[in-house]
NUPA-316332 format. One record per residue (C-alpha): chain; x, y, z. Coordinates in pm, 1 decimal. Each point is the difference from the previous one (the first is absolute). Example, Ala and Ser with C-alpha at 12.3 -4.5 7.8 and 13.67 -1.06 7.14 Angstrom:
2
+--------+----------+----------+----------+
| cadena |        u |        v |        w |
+--------+----------+----------+----------+
|      A |   1230.0 |   -450.0 |    780.0 |
|      A |    137.0 |    344.0 |    -66.0 |
+--------+----------+----------+----------+
//
This chain:
437
+--------+----------+----------+----------+
| cadena |        u |        v |        w |
+--------+----------+----------+----------+
|      A |      0.0 |      0.0 |      0.0 |
|      A |    133.3 |    342.1 |   -100.2 |
|      A |   -129.6 |    347.6 |     82.6 |
|      A |    -80.2 |    221.0 |   -298.8 |
|      A |    185.2 |    328.2 |     47.0 |
|      A |   -163.1 |    195.5 |   -282.0 |
|      A |   -224.8 |    -26.1 |   -305.5 |
|      A |     92.5 |    159.0 |   -333.2 |
|      A |   -279.7 |    241.3 |    -91.9 |
|      A |   -231.2 |   -123.0 |   -278.2 |
|      A |    177.2 |   -336.1 |    -12.4 |
|      A |   -196.8 |   -324.4 |    -26.3 |
|      A |     42.2 |    -55.4 |    373.9 |
|      A |   -128.1 |    352.1 |     71.4 |
|      A |   -298.4 |    -29.7 |   -233.4 |
|      A |   -112.5 |   -332.5 |    144.7 |
|      A |     -0.1 |    134.9 |    356.7 |
|      A |    319.0 |   -131.1 |    165.7 |
|      A |    118.9 |    246.9 |    263.9 |
|      A |    319.4 |    108.4 |    169.3 |
|      A |     72.3 |   -204.0 |    317.6 |
|      A |   -195.6 |   -300.3 |   -128.2 |
|      A |    189.8 |   -322.1 |     68.5 |
|      A |     66.8 |   -206.3 |   -311.9 |
|      A |    -55.5 |   -364.2 |     92.8 |
|      A |     -0.2 |   -188.9 |   -329.0 |
|      A |    -24.1 |     11.2 |   -378.3 |
|      A |   -206.6 |   -275.5 |   -161.4 |
|      A |     12.3 |   -183.8 |    329.7 |
|      A |    380.3 |      8.9 |     23.0 |
|      A |    138.7 |    155.7 |    318.9 |
|      A |    207.1 |    315.9 |    -51.9 |
|      A |    303.6 |     55.4 |    223.9 |
|      A |    244.9 |    197.1 |   -212.6 |
|      A |     74.0 |    149.3 |   -339.8 |
|      A |     71.9 |   -335.1 |   -164.7 |
|      A |   -339.7 |   -140.9 |     96.9 |
|      A |   -166.1 |    322.0 |   -109.1 |
|      A |    163.4 |     27.8 |   -342.0 |
|      A |    -33.4 |   -370.3 |    -77.1 |
|      A |   -370.1 |    -34.8 |     82.9 |
|      A |    -85.9 |    342.0 |   -144.2 |
|      A |    102.4 |   -118.2 |   -348.8 |
|      A |   -348.9 |   -111.7 |   -100.8 |
|      A |   -268.0 |    167.0 |   -209.9 |
|      A |   -269.1 |    -58.9 |    260.3 |
|      A |     87.2 |     24.7 |    368.5 |
|      A |   -193.7 |    -14.4 |    324.0 |
|      A |    160.8 |    194.3 |    285.0 |
|      A |    -98.2 |    -77.2 |    356.7 |
|      A |     65.0 |    284.7 |    242.4 |
|      A |    -66.7 |     54.0 |    368.1 |
|      A |   -160.9 |    331.4 |     99.0 |
|      A |    -50.2 |     41.3 |    374.0 |
|      A |   -115.4 |   -353.6 |     84.5 |
|      A |   -180.4 |    -67.5 |   -327.4 |
|      A |    137.6 |   -192.9 |   -298.1 |
|      A |    -98.9 |    146.4 |   -338.4 |
|      A |     56.6 |   -138.4 |   -349.9 |
|      A |     66.1 |    215.0 |   -307.1 |
|      A |      3.9 |   -128.2 |   -357.1 |
|      A |    218.8 |    173.9 |   -256.5 |
|      A |     39.8 |    -66.1 |   -373.0 |
|      A |    319.4 |    123.3 |   -166.5 |
|      A |    270.6 |    -88.6 |   -248.4 |
|      A |    223.9 |   -276.9 |    129.2 |
|      A |    297.4 |    203.0 |    124.4 |
|      A |   -175.2 |    328.7 |     77.9 |
|      A |     44.7 |    156.2 |    343.2 |
|      A |   -316.7 |     80.8 |    196.0 |
|      A |    124.5 |    295.5 |    207.5 |
|      A |     77.5 |   -136.6 |    344.8 |
|      A |    296.8 |    147.4 |    188.1 |
|      A |    169.2 |   -149.3 |    304.3 |
|      A |    225.8 |    120.5 |    280.0 |
|      A |    317.1 |   -152.8 |   -148.5 |
|      A |     90.6 |   -129.2 |   -347.5 |
|      A |     24.9 |   -352.6 |    145.6 |
|      A |   -334.9 |     41.5 |    184.0 |
|      A |    194.1 |   -150.4 |    289.8 |
|      A |    315.4 |     53.6 |    203.7 |
|      A |    334.2 |    -99.3 |   -152.3 |
|      A |    125.3 |   -335.7 |    122.5 |
|      A |    311.2 |     48.3 |    212.2 |
|      A |    301.2 |   -226.4 |    -43.7 |
|      A |     30.4 |   -246.2 |    287.6 |
|      A |    357.0 |   -102.1 |    -84.0 |
|      A |    325.5 |    118.6 |    152.4 |
|      A |    230.6 |    -59.2 |   -294.2 |
|      A |    370.6 |     13.9 |     75.2 |
|      A |     51.4 |    236.1 |   -296.6 |
|      A |   -307.8 |    221.8 |     44.2 |
|      A |     86.2 |    353.5 |   -111.3 |
|      A |   -267.2 |    157.7 |    218.5 |
|      A |    164.4 |   -144.3 |    310.9 |
|      A |    316.2 |    185.0 |   -105.8 |
|      A |   -159.0 |    344.2 |    -12.1 |
|      A |    109.1 |    260.4 |    254.9 |
|      A |   -251.6 |    137.3 |    248.5 |
|      A |   -183.0 |    323.4 |    -64.8 |
|      A |   -115.4 |    -48.7 |   -359.3 |
|      A |   -366.0 |     40.2 |    -98.7 |
|      A |   -220.1 |   -275.9 |    139.3 |
|      A |   -108.9 |   -139.0 |   -338.2 |
|      A |    356.6 |   -111.9 |    -76.1 |
|      A |     -7.7 |   -249.2 |    285.8 |
|      A |   -310.7 |   -183.5 |   -125.6 |
|      A |     76.0 |   -344.4 |   -144.4 |
|      A |   -265.5 |   -114.1 |   -245.4 |
|      A |    -47.9 |   -359.9 |   -107.1 |
|      A |   -330.0 |     24.6 |   -184.8 |
|      A |    -90.2 |   -227.6 |   -290.7 |
|      A |   -245.9 |    259.0 |   -130.2 |
|      A |    279.7 |    253.8 |    -37.8 |
|      A |    201.5 |   -261.8 |   -185.0 |
|      A |   -270.8 |    -13.2 |   -264.0 |
|      A |    -91.7 |    370.2 |      0.2 |
|      A |    344.7 |    161.0 |     32.5 |
|      A |    258.6 |   -272.4 |    -56.1 |
|      A |    108.6 |    -28.7 |    365.1 |
|      A |    178.5 |   -317.9 |    106.5 |
|      A |   -154.1 |   -227.2 |    263.9 |
|      A |    143.3 |   -282.5 |    208.9 |
|      A |   -320.8 |   -212.5 |     13.0 |
|      A |     26.2 |    -29.5 |    380.9 |
|      A |   -310.8 |    216.8 |     48.9 |
|      A |   -212.6 |   -231.1 |   -214.1 |
|      A |   -206.1 |   -309.0 |     74.5 |
|      A |   -102.1 |   -263.4 |   -254.8 |
|      A |   -338.4 |    167.4 |    -39.8 |
|      A |    182.0 |    317.4 |   -107.7 |
|      A |    191.9 |   -194.0 |   -265.0 |
|      A |   -326.1 |   -154.1 |   -118.1 |
|      A |   -151.5 |    348.5 |    -33.1 |
|      A |    300.9 |    119.4 |   -203.3 |
|      A |    -47.6 |   -298.1 |   -232.8 |
|      A |   -378.9 |     44.8 |    -22.3 |
|      A |     35.6 |    368.5 |    -90.1 |
|      A |    305.7 |    -71.4 |   -215.6 |
|      A |    201.7 |    271.6 |    171.4 |
|      A |    312.8 |    -24.8 |   -211.4 |
|      A |    290.0 |     51.2 |     12.1 |
|      A |     90.8 |    -31.4 |    366.6 |
|      A |    340.3 |    136.3 |    103.2 |
|      A |    164.0 |   -216.9 |    265.2 |
|      A |    306.5 |     59.6 |    216.5 |
|      A |    133.2 |   -355.8 |     15.1 |
|      A |    359.3 |     45.5 |    126.9 |
|      A |     47.7 |   -375.2 |     42.4 |
|      A |   -193.4 |   -321.8 |    -59.3 |
|      A |    167.6 |   -167.8 |    296.9 |
|      A |   -286.5 |     -1.0 |    255.3 |
|      A |    222.8 |      7.0 |    306.5 |
|      A |    223.4 |    273.5 |   -137.1 |
|      A |   -301.0 |    208.4 |   -107.5 |
|      A |   -137.6 |    -17.6 |    354.5 |
|      A |    337.9 |    110.4 |    132.9 |
|      A |     39.9 |    284.6 |   -248.5 |
|      A |   -352.5 |    131.1 |     56.2 |
|      A |    -38.8 |    -83.4 |    370.2 |
|      A |   -340.9 |   -147.0 |    -73.9 |
|      A |    -90.5 |   -362.1 |     70.9 |
|      A |   -246.7 |     -2.4 |   -294.1 |
|      A |    258.0 |    118.9 |   -252.3 |
|      A |     98.5 |   -353.1 |   -104.4 |
|      A |   -350.1 |   -149.5 |     -7.8 |
|      A |   -142.8 |    266.5 |   -232.0 |
|      A |    247.2 |    -91.2 |   -273.5 |
|      A |   -265.6 |   -253.0 |   -108.1 |
|      A |   -209.4 |    298.3 |   -110.9 |
|      A |    239.4 |     49.4 |   -290.7 |
|      A |   -109.1 |   -335.0 |   -146.8 |
|      A |   -365.1 |     76.9 |     73.4 |
|      A |     24.6 |    332.1 |   -184.4 |
|      A |    183.7 |   -151.4 |   -297.1 |
|      A |   -240.8 |   -293.4 |    -26.0 |
|      A |   -288.2 |    247.0 |     23.0 |
|      A |    121.5 |    189.3 |   -305.9 |
|      A |    147.4 |    299.0 |    184.1 |
|      A |    320.8 |    154.6 |   -135.1 |
|      A |    273.1 |     50.2 |    258.9 |
|      A |    270.7 |    264.7 |     -9.8 |
|      A |    260.5 |    -79.1 |    266.2 |
|      A |    266.6 |    186.6 |    190.6 |
|      A |    294.6 |   -126.6 |    203.9 |
|      A |    170.5 |    239.2 |    240.9 |
|      A |    343.0 |   -155.0 |     28.2 |
|      A |    191.1 |      9.4 |    327.6 |
|      A |    369.2 |    -83.5 |     -6.0 |
|      A |     81.1 |   -339.5 |    158.3 |
|      A |   -370.0 |    -58.1 |     78.0 |
|      A |   -207.8 |    -83.2 |   -309.5 |
|      A |    268.2 |     24.4 |   -268.3 |
|      A |    230.4 |   -277.5 |   -125.9 |
|      A |   -157.8 |   -345.5 |      6.7 |
|      A |   -317.7 |    135.7 |    156.9 |
|      A |    -44.6 |    232.1 |   -297.5 |
|      A |     54.9 |   -291.4 |   -239.3 |
|      A |   -270.1 |   -197.6 |    181.3 |
|      A |   -242.7 |    292.3 |     -9.5 |
|      A |     43.3 |     67.5 |   -370.6 |
|      A |    -41.0 |   -366.7 |    -89.3 |
|      A |   -313.7 |    -25.9 |    215.0 |
|      A |   -151.7 |    312.1 |   -156.0 |
|      A |     76.5 |   -117.6 |   -353.8 |
|      A |   -251.4 |   -282.3 |     54.6 |
|      A |   -276.5 |    260.2 |      0.7 |
|      A |     69.3 |    112.9 |   -357.3 |
|      A |   -190.4 |    113.3 |   -207.4 |
|      A |   -213.2 |    152.8 |    277.1 |
|      A |    322.3 |    130.4 |    152.3 |
|      A |     72.7 |    294.4 |   -229.4 |
|      A |    331.8 |    124.5 |    142.7 |
|      A |    216.0 |     21.6 |    311.3 |
|      A |    208.3 |    298.9 |    109.8 |
|      A |    297.0 |    -52.1 |    230.0 |
|      A |     84.0 |    321.2 |    188.4 |
|      A |    256.6 |     66.2 |    275.3 |
|      A |   -115.4 |     87.0 |    350.8 |
|      A |     39.5 |    370.3 |     71.7 |
|      A |    190.8 |     69.0 |    320.3 |
|      A |    -17.6 |    340.7 |    167.2 |
|      A |    218.0 |    123.6 |    285.2 |
|      A |   -295.7 |    -39.0 |    238.3 |
|      A |     28.6 |   -374.7 |     65.2 |
|      A |     61.5 |     -1.3 |    372.4 |
|      A |   -134.9 |   -319.7 |    164.4 |
|      A |   -102.6 |   -143.5 |   -338.5 |
|      A |    119.3 |   -318.6 |   -168.5 |
|      A |    370.9 |     41.9 |    -92.8 |
|      A |    -31.3 |      2.3 |   -378.1 |
|      A |    304.9 |     47.4 |   -222.1 |
|      A |     31.4 |    231.7 |   -298.0 |
|      A |     50.5 |   -153.7 |   -345.3 |
|      A |    335.4 |    102.4 |   -147.7 |
|      A |    150.9 |    -28.9 |   -347.4 |
|      A |     98.1 |   -366.1 |     27.2 |
|      A |   -318.4 |   -123.8 |    169.5 |
|      A |   -211.5 |    193.8 |   -252.1 |
|      A |    185.0 |   -172.4 |   -283.2 |
|      A |    -75.7 |   -336.9 |    161.2 |
|      A |   -370.1 |     81.0 |     20.8 |
|      A |     -9.8 |    103.0 |   -366.0 |
|      A |    191.2 |   -311.8 |   -102.6 |
|      A |   -244.0 |   -222.7 |    192.7 |
|      A |   -312.8 |    165.5 |   -138.7 |
|      A |    121.4 |     21.4 |   -359.3 |
|      A |    108.3 |   -363.2 |     -5.1 |
|      A |   -341.6 |   -119.3 |    116.8 |
|      A |   -176.5 |    249.1 |   -223.6 |
|      A |    192.6 |   -125.1 |   -302.4 |
|      A |    -92.5 |   -360.4 |     78.5 |
|      A |   -371.6 |     74.0 |     22.7 |
|      A |      2.4 |    241.6 |   -294.0 |
|      A |    100.9 |   -291.5 |   -224.4 |
|      A |   -302.7 |   -197.6 |    123.0 |
|      A |   -254.1 |    280.9 |     25.6 |
|      A |    110.7 |    224.4 |   -283.3 |
|      A |     29.1 |    312.0 |    217.2 |
|      A |    182.5 |    148.1 |    297.6 |
|      A |   -190.7 |     -2.1 |    329.9 |
|      A |    267.4 |     72.2 |    265.6 |
|      A |    156.1 |    346.8 |     20.1 |
|      A |    249.3 |    166.7 |    233.1 |
|      A |    -72.4 |    364.9 |     67.3 |
|      A |    226.5 |    264.9 |   -152.2 |
|      A |    142.3 |     67.3 |    346.0 |
|      A |    176.6 |   -336.5 |      0.3 |
|      A |    166.3 |     78.7 |   -334.9 |
|      A |    106.8 |    342.7 |    123.9 |
|      A |    152.4 |   -146.5 |    317.8 |
|      A |    170.9 |   -271.5 |   -205.6 |
|      A |    121.2 |    260.8 |   -252.9 |
|      A |   -142.1 |   -213.3 |   -281.8 |
|      A |   -166.4 |    113.8 |   -322.0 |
|      A |   -378.1 |      3.0 |    -22.0 |
|      A |   -177.8 |   -227.2 |   -247.2 |
|      A |   -152.2 |    118.4 |   -325.7 |
|      A |   -370.1 |     79.4 |    -26.3 |
|      A |   -108.7 |   -340.3 |   -133.3 |
|      A |    131.7 |   -177.8 |    310.3 |
|      A |   -264.2 |    160.1 |    222.4 |
|      A |   -304.6 |   -146.6 |   -178.5 |
|      A |   -199.5 |    322.5 |    -18.0 |
|      A |    125.3 |    143.0 |    331.3 |
|      A |   -260.1 |   -173.1 |    218.7 |
|      A |    204.4 |     72.2 |    314.7 |
|      A |     82.9 |    368.9 |    -46.8 |
|      A |   -157.8 |     89.5 |    335.4 |
|      A |    261.0 |   -221.8 |    164.9 |
|      A |    281.4 |    179.2 |   -180.4 |
|      A |     50.9 |   -276.8 |   -255.0 |
|      A |    112.4 |    134.0 |   -337.1 |
|      A |    -67.4 |    359.4 |     98.3 |
|      A |    342.7 |    123.6 |   -110.0 |
|      A |    -17.9 |   -182.2 |   -334.8 |
|      A |   -349.8 |    132.1 |    -64.2 |
|      A |     98.8 |    355.5 |     96.0 |
|      A |    308.3 |     -3.0 |   -221.9 |
|      A |   -181.0 |   -152.5 |   -299.0 |
|      A |   -274.0 |    263.9 |     23.7 |
|      A |    244.0 |    288.4 |     40.8 |
|      A |    238.6 |    -99.9 |   -279.3 |
|      A |   -283.5 |    -76.6 |   -242.0 |
|      A |   -160.4 |    336.7 |     69.1 |
|      A |    329.2 |    185.4 |    -46.6 |
|      A |      7.8 |   -125.6 |   -360.1 |
|      A |   -329.3 |    178.6 |    -70.7 |
|      A |    101.9 |    348.3 |    120.8 |
|      A |    -53.9 |    280.3 |   -248.4 |
|      A |    256.9 |    266.2 |    -85.7 |
|      A |   -183.5 |    253.1 |    219.6 |
|      A |    -10.4 |   -241.2 |    293.1 |
|      A |    372.3 |    -69.2 |    -31.0 |
|      A |     71.6 |    373.8 |     17.9 |
|      A |   -185.4 |     58.2 |    329.4 |
|      A |    201.2 |    202.9 |    250.7 |
|      A |    -48.8 |    -89.0 |    365.2 |
|      A |    193.7 |    -34.6 |    325.5 |
|      A |   -157.6 |   -262.1 |    225.8 |
|      A |     92.5 |   -269.8 |    251.5 |
|      A |    -94.4 |   -354.2 |     96.9 |
|      A |     14.8 |   -159.9 |    346.3 |
|      A |      6.9 |   -378.3 |     20.5 |
|      A |     96.3 |   -284.1 |    232.5 |
|      A |    337.8 |   -169.7 |     21.1 |
|      A |   -120.2 |   -312.6 |   -184.3 |
|      A |   -138.4 |    188.4 |   -299.8 |
|      A |    263.8 |    274.3 |    -14.0 |
|      A |    229.5 |   -171.4 |   -257.8 |
|      A |   -272.2 |    -76.4 |   -254.1 |
|      A |   -179.8 |    334.5 |     44.0 |
|      A |    334.0 |    173.4 |    -55.9 |
|      A |     53.1 |   -211.9 |   -311.6 |
|      A |   -340.7 |     96.4 |   -141.7 |
|      A |     50.1 |    369.3 |     78.1 |
|      A |    335.3 |    -15.5 |   -179.5 |
|      A |   -175.2 |   -147.0 |   -304.7 |
|      A |   -263.9 |    275.1 |      8.5 |
|      A |    266.1 |    271.9 |     25.6 |
|      A |    183.8 |   -152.6 |   -296.0 |
|      A |   -313.7 |     44.6 |   -210.0 |
|      A |    -99.1 |    333.5 |    154.1 |
|      A |    313.8 |    215.8 |      8.2 |
|      A |   -167.9 |    287.0 |    186.5 |
|      A |   -131.8 |   -207.7 |    290.5 |
|      A |    194.8 |     39.7 |    323.1 |
|      A |   -101.4 |   -262.9 |    255.2 |
|      A |    166.9 |    -97.0 |    327.3 |
|      A |    -80.1 |   -341.7 |    147.6 |
|      A |     28.5 |    -22.9 |    378.3 |
|      A |     41.0 |   -326.1 |    188.9 |
|      A |   -202.0 |      9.3 |    323.7 |
|      A |    129.3 |   -224.8 |    276.5 |
|      A |   -264.1 |   -124.2 |    239.5 |
|      A |    107.7 |    151.8 |    330.7 |
|      A |   -356.3 |    -31.0 |    131.6 |
|      A |    -32.3 |   -380.9 |    -23.1 |
|      A |    369.6 |    -84.1 |    -34.6 |
|      A |    234.5 |    -42.1 |   -295.4 |
|      A |   -101.4 |   -363.3 |    -53.0 |
|      A |   -325.8 |    139.0 |   -142.7 |
|      A |     88.2 |    107.9 |   -353.0 |
|      A |   -327.4 |     13.9 |   -197.0 |
|      A |   -147.1 |    333.8 |   -106.1 |
|      A |   -345.7 |    -80.6 |    132.7 |
|      A |    120.6 |     19.0 |    360.6 |
|      A |    177.5 |    336.2 |    -25.6 |
|      A |   -144.0 |    254.3 |    241.8 |
|      A |    -59.3 |    371.7 |    -31.8 |
|      A |    242.2 |     61.0 |    286.8 |
|      A |    285.7 |   -170.2 |   -184.8 |
|      A |    -80.9 |    192.6 |   -315.9 |
|      A |     11.3 |    327.4 |    192.8 |
|      A |    318.5 |    -82.8 |    191.2 |
|      A |    192.3 |   -122.2 |   -303.3 |
|      A |   -124.6 |    246.0 |   -262.8 |
|      A |      9.9 |    321.3 |    198.6 |
|      A |    232.3 |    247.2 |   -174.8 |
|      A |     33.9 |   -224.7 |   -307.1 |
|      A |    -46.0 |    128.3 |   -353.1 |
|      A |   -351.3 |   -126.9 |    -73.5 |
|      A |    -85.7 |    219.2 |   -298.3 |
|      A |   -359.0 |     89.8 |    -81.0 |
|      A |   -145.6 |   -335.8 |    105.6 |
|      A |     89.1 |   -306.5 |    206.9 |
|      A |   -135.3 |   -334.7 |   -119.7 |
|      A |    -63.8 |   -289.4 |    240.5 |
|      A |   -161.1 |   -340.7 |    -27.0 |
|      A |   -374.5 |     -2.6 |     64.2 |
|      A |     58.6 |   -309.5 |    215.9 |
|      A |    151.8 |    217.3 |    275.8 |
|      A |   -345.8 |    137.0 |     79.9 |
|      A |   -308.8 |   -167.1 |    139.0 |
|      A |   -294.4 |    -79.4 |   -230.0 |
|      A |   -149.8 |    348.1 |     39.7 |
|      A |    327.9 |    146.9 |   -127.1 |
|      A |     45.2 |    248.5 |    282.1 |
|      A |    209.5 |   -157.8 |    278.6 |
|      A |    334.5 |   -175.8 |     37.2 |
|      A |     44.4 |   -280.0 |    255.2 |
|      A |    146.0 |    245.6 |    250.9 |
|      A |   -318.3 |    214.7 |    -24.0 |
|      A |    180.1 |    278.3 |   -186.1 |
|      A |   -242.7 |    132.2 |   -258.5 |
|      A |     79.7 |     62.9 |   -364.5 |
|      A |    -81.7 |    367.3 |     54.5 |
|      A |    241.6 |     18.6 |    294.4 |
|      A |    273.2 |   -149.0 |   -216.3 |
|      A |    -64.7 |    255.7 |   -275.3 |
|      A |      2.6 |    289.7 |    245.6 |
|      A |    313.7 |   -113.6 |    183.4 |
|      A |    205.3 |    -68.1 |   -313.7 |
|      A |   -155.4 |    296.5 |   -181.0 |
|      A |    -53.5 |   -199.3 |   -318.2 |
|      A |   -289.2 |   -160.6 |   -184.4 |
|      A |      2.7 |   -370.2 |     97.6 |
|      A |   -163.1 |   -224.4 |   -258.9 |
|      A |    -86.0 |   -366.7 |     74.6 |
|      A |     37.5 |   -223.6 |   -306.2 |
|      A |   -153.5 |   -342.3 |    -60.0 |
|      A |    230.7 |   -301.2 |    -37.6 |
|      A |    -13.0 |     24.7 |   -377.8 |
|      A |    283.0 |     74.5 |   -241.4 |
|      A |   -212.4 |    208.9 |   -235.7 |
|      A |   -138.9 |    210.9 |    285.9 |
|      A |    353.6 |     51.1 |    127.7 |
|      A |    132.4 |    135.7 |   -330.5 |
|      A |   -311.0 |    210.8 |    -57.4 |
|      A |     27.8 |    147.7 |    348.1 |
|      A |    366.9 |     95.2 |    -23.6 |
|      A |    -59.4 |    169.7 |   -334.9 |
|      A |   -338.6 |    141.4 |    102.4 |
|      A |   -122.0 |   -119.7 |   -338.7 |
|      A |   -371.5 |     19.4 |     74.5 |
|      A |     24.0 |    378.2 |     21.6 |
|      A |    208.9 |     48.2 |   -315.0 |
+--------+----------+----------+----------+
//
């Protein structure tokens, strides 16, 4: 049962007499508890809604096109509270945050509905078999799963949850039920790498073709790990070993399956100081959100777009700057050099921002804070605009992790700060300000 927060004026719900604060009980006799129930059972041309008003149950019949909305609004997009993660993973980034940040940053979600709606990864430990059956019935696909290991005992240890091993059977249930699975492995040095990683990849390969791809990403370790599990940082040699392990297994299965399904994130290649793969290796970039193939994609887009520049675009005169993380600094510098070679009148400084806030072991651009940008760019030659990755800001585009606002950054550095999407074309267009030419 869900309370109706508002009714869209002149909508079908409004015209048939449903009111604000009515309690939606069911659609066509099916109980409604959240947005998935609502959207699934609403997709009919003729629906009967049962609502509770005061102590009376009332039925309303509505005819509509199959996928039309009827004008009901609810308190939250999920029509329910987010499901909180009940695990205590040894690598959890949220447990490594310093005190004093905004409260929302400390919330750990583990909600299967957000996996479907927004691509979030879930551990399955919050689900019961009836939840898996509902996912299959509604064909909620794909489901993104944080697997980490298929060794039940090790998974329990890594996640500090006694159910973590048992729920691995849900992977088979989902695959057998026709649900596509996109998997993620957060790799911890000397914990789930080596032979344990080999076991996990072989176990997951059994789920193909419902297993679409697996990303292997390194655990991120901040300087705030007091009293937490003593994890070790991957270095050049250990990163090479991970890549060697994954690529060997990937090659074996690619011969059988006709495609690559296991991918190390770009971060491993950067730490190992190894070249990235070409575009075709990444099978359509299905794991971009996990940082798999992001550098290759970015470079391919940027270099291809540079070939299309007109004479006027090549003659643009600007002085600008770019701020990026330690991991991406070499390849961003390389791309800027290529742009400047084409555009002789572009002056662009690229600044490497070290993560003093979380610690220098954190090298990705997405975790750079406004405070570090201010401290390291103050008194630098920034030109008429400073370009940063959009990933540094929260979804609303206004705040960094340290609660510094974009406007505060602009005012403090006295420069226009422009967030740019992780896209090579957008990057070149932004530096040249092409859209306004």
